C-alpha positions in Angstrom: 92.4 57.0 171.0 89.5 58.8 173.7 86.3 59.5 172.8 86.7 62.8 173.5 89.2 63.1 170.8 87.3 61.0 168.0 84.3 63.6 168.3 86.6 66.4 167.9 88.1 64.8 164.8 85.0 63.8 163.3 83.5 67.0 163.6 86.8 69.1 162.1 86.2 66.8 159.1 82.8 67.5 158.9 83.6 71.2 159.4 86.3 71.0 156.9 84.2 69.1 154.6 81.3 71.7 154.7 83.6 74.5 154.3 85.5 73.1 151.1 81.8 72.2 149.4 81.1 75.9 150.5 84.1 76.8 148.6 83.8 75.0 145.9 80.3 76.4 145.5 81.4 79.9 145.8 84.2 79.4 143.1 81.4 77.8 140.3 79.3 80.9 140.8 81.8 83.6 140.8 83.9 81.5 137.3 80.4 81.3 136.3 79.6 85.0 136.9 83.0 85.9 135.6 82.9 83.7 132.3 79.6 85.1 131.4 81.1 88.7 131.5 83.9 88.0 129.7 81.5 86.1 127.0 79.4 89.0 126.7 82.2 91.8 126.7 83.9 89.4 123.8 80.6 89.0 122.0 79.7 92.8 122.0 83.5 93.3 120.9 83.5 90.9 118.3 79.9 92.4 117.0 81.8 95.8 117.0 84.5 94.7 115.1 82.4 92.8 112.3 80.6 95.3 111.8 83.1 97.7 111.4 84.5 95.3 108.8 81.1 94.8 106.5 81.1 98.9 106.7 84.5 99.0 105.1 83.6 96.2 102.4 80.9 98.5 101.6 83.1 101.9 101.3 85.7 100.1 99.5 83.0 99.1 96.8 81.9 103.1 96.5 85.7 103.7 95.7 86.1 106.8 97.5 89.3 107.4 99.1 88.3 110.0 102.0 85.6 107.5 103.4 87.7 104.4 103.4 90.6 106.6 104.9 88.4 107.5 107.6 88.6 103.8 109.0 92.0 104.2 110.1 93.5 105.9 113.2 94.9 109.4 113.0 98.5 107.7 112.8 97.9 104.3 111.2 100.7 102.8 109.0 99.6 100.6 105.9 101.9 98.2 104.0 100.5 96.4 101.2 103.4 93.4 99.7 106.6 95.4 99.1 104.8 98.4 98.0 106.1 101.3 100.2 104.7 102.6 103.1 101.9 104.7 104.1 101.6 107.0 107.4 98.5 108.5 108.8 95.4 108.9 107.5 96.1 111.6 104.8 98.8 109.2 103.3 96.3 106.2 103.3 93.7 108.0 101.5 95.9 109.0 98.9 97.4 105.6 98.3 93.6 104.7 98.0 93.2 107.3 95.4 96.0 106.1 93.0 94.8 102.4 93.6 91.7 103.1 92.5 92.7 105.7 89.3 94.9 102.4 88.9 91.9 100.0 88.9 89.0 99.3 86.0 86.0 101.4 87.4 83.8 98.3 87.2 85.9 96.4 89.8 84.8 95.4 92.8 85.7 93.9 96.1 84.5 90.9 98.4 85.9 90.4 101.8 86.1 87.3 104.3 86.9 87.5 107.9 88.8 84.6 108.8 89.4 85.3 112.3 89.4 87.8 115.1 91.7 87.6 118.2 91.7 89.9 121.0 95.2 90.2 122.5 94.2 92.8 124.9 91.4 95.3 126.3 90.3 97.3 123.2 93.1 95.9 121.0 92.0 93.4 118.1 93.9 91.3 115.3 91.9 90.0 112.6 92.6 87.5 109.2 90.9 89.1 105.9 90.7 87.5 102.4 89.9 89.5 99.8 88.8 88.7 96.1 88.4 91.5 93.6 86.6 91.1 90.2 83.3 91.5 88.6 82.3 92.4 84.9 83.2 95.6 83.2 80.7 98.3 81.1 80.7 95.5 78.4 79.9 92.5 80.1 83.2 91.3 80.0 84.5 89.2 83.4 87.4 91.0 85.1 90.3 88.8 86.2 90.0 87.6 89.4 92.8 89.0 92.0 93.2 87.4 95.5 95.2 88.6 98.6 94.7 88.5 102.1 96.0 90.6 105.1 96.0 91.3 108.7 94.7 94.3 110.6 95.3 95.4 113.9 92.4 97.5 115.4 92.2 99.7 118.1 88.8 100.8 120.1 88.7 104.6 120.4 85.6 106.3 121.5 83.5 103.2 121.0 84.5 102.8 117.4 87.1 99.9 116.0 89.3 101.4 113.9 92.6 100.2 111.7 95.8 101.0 113.3 97.8 98.7 111.2 97.3 97.0 107.5 99.8 94.2 106.2 98.7 93.3 102.8 100.4 89.5 102.6 100.7 87.4 99.2 98.2 84.3 99.5 99.7 80.6 99.3 99.2 80.3 95.8 101.2 83.4 94.6 104.7 82.5 93.6 107.8 85.2 94.8 110.7 85.3 93.4 113.4 86.3 96.1 116.0 89.3 95.3 118.8 90.0 96.6 120.3 93.5 96.2 122.4 94.4 99.1 126.0 93.5 100.5 125.6 93.1 104.3 128.2 93.2 107.3 128.2 93.0 110.6 128.9 96.2 111.2 125.1 97.1 109.9 123.9 95.5 113.4 122.9 98.9 115.5 122.5 98.9 119.2 118.7 97.3 119.1 116.5 96.8 121.6 116.8 94.2 124.2 114.0 92.1 123.3 114.9 92.0 119.2 118.5 91.5 120.2 117.6 88.6 122.4 115.6 86.9 119.9 118.0 87.6 117.2 120.4 85.7 119.4 117.9 82.6 119.6 117.4 83.1 116.0 121.0 82.4 115.3 121.1 79.7 117.6 118.8 77.8 115.0 117.3 75.9 118.1 113.7 75.7 117.7 112.3 75.9 121.0 114.6 79.0 121.7 112.6 80.9 119.1 109.4 79.5 119.8 109.7 80.7 123.5 109.3 84.2 122.2 105.6 83.7 121.1 102.6 83.6 123.0 100.8 80.7 123.3 98.1 81.4 120.8 100.6 83.3 118.5 100.3 83.3 114.5 102.9 83.8 111.7 102.7 84.5 108.0 105.9 84.1 106.1 105.2 86.0 102.6 103.1 83.2 100.6 103.3 80.7 103.3 100.1 79.5 105.4 99.2 81.0 108.5 100.4 79.4 111.3 99.0 79.5 114.7 99.7 78.3 118.3 102.8 76.8 120.0 103.6 73.8 119.0 102.8 74.4 115.2 105.2 77.6 115.6 107.9 75.2 117.2 107.1 72.5 114.1 107.7 75.5 112.0 110.9 76.3 113.0 112.0 73.0 113.1 111.2 72.6 109.4 112.8 76.4 109.2 116.4 75.2 110.6 116.5 71.9 108.9 117.7 73.8 106.0 121.4 74.9 106.1 121.5 78.9 106.9 124.5 80.2 106.0 124.7 83.5 107.5 124.1 85.0 110.9 120.5 87.1 110.6 120.0 90.8 111.7 117.0 92.1 112.8 116.9 96.1 112.7 114.3 98.2 114.5 113.0 100.2 111.6 110.1 101.6 113.6 108.3 101.1 117.2 104.7 102.1 117.7 103.0 102.1 121.0 99.6 101.1 120.2 98.3 100.6 124.1 100.4 100.1 127.5 100.7 96.5 126.9 100.2 96.4 123.0 103.5 97.5 120.7 103.7 97.4 117.0 107.7 96.9 115.8 108.2 97.3 112.3 111.8 95.3 111.2 114.1 95.4 108.6 115.7 91.7 108.4 119.0 90.8 106.5 121.8 88.5 107.2 125.7 88.8 107.7 128.0 86.3 105.7 131.6 85.8 107.6 134.0 88.1 105.5 136.3 86.8 102.8 138.8 87.8 100.7 136.0 87.4 97.9 133.2 90.2 97.6 130.6 89.8 99.9 127.3 87.7 98.6 124.5 89.7 98.0 121.5 88.7 101.1 117.9 89.2 100.7 116.2 91.8 102.5 113.0 91.8 104.0 110.6 93.4 106.0 108.6 92.5 108.7 105.8 93.6 111.5 105.6 92.1 115.0 102.9 92.8 117.7 104.0 92.2 121.1 101.7 92.0 124.1 103.0 92.4 127.5 101.8 90.3 130.2 103.4 89.8 133.8 105.8 92.1 132.7 107.3 89.5 130.0 106.8 90.8 126.2 105.7 87.8 123.9 104.9 88.0 120.1 101.4 87.8 119.8 101.4 87.9 115.7 104.6 88.2 113.1 104.3 88.8 109.4 107.4 88.8 107.2 106.5 90.5 103.6 108.2 90.2 100.4 111.3 92.4 100.6 111.3 95.1 97.8 113.6 93.7 95.3 111.4 90.2 95.3 108.8 89.7 92.6 105.6 88.6 93.2 103.2 87.1 90.7 99.7 87.2 91.5 97.6 83.9 90.8 
């Protein structure tokens, strides 16, 4: 090798090394700046959600239905267990008015914010635990009632408002599953492609096929089951689920689609199943309602949260 070529090679290696160091330093500076910006934004949003949550708890204990309804968006929807849905701020106010009329006047609530997850700009999912109790006017301790729920929150004009609430049974509650409908394949409507594909994956009984529809940070709650979060945990849950016989074809019927933002959608689902027709009368099957929160990333929809509520014919025993 010539001296000239050797020097040129050494020079190129030096320049390449210097350039690489510069790129690495620039990347570190850029990443640090971006990280700080992201943390600051998340901290601000988190503080806003937590502040609104504490104010909601305070307002709940004033037993003022109108003030409590003001925490919701105009088109919010609200479902507690297997009770009928309330849609819109006025309907939610009426729901709370009926609720407080049925409760002991001295009953108060304590709310615990278990987790907050920001799934898109200005959109958050919060998991809540509640306990109501206290003492009546004679000092007698009231029976304690526990519940949990998921809130979908949306930032509007600088305030975090509740776009949807799903009140779930606790893991200590017991549920007697009811069956009241007769189903056949003809019940299946022409549903959207995503739900249709999910339905086919579900009926394949392949855990990996179903879990592929979920985001890596997704979480699910099925009735009084535990909260399952993360891709691997969700796949393990489906593995356990499909390890038991499922002698029916599941049907997922879209009851409603709500656009929360351009890339966040709430789908309310009616779930049931179909048994192959025989000469005998069709077997009654369970009907459940569910809520899916979908987020679109890189053009693909994924489930960020899935909640399966007890059906209207199920019997919930509070602990």
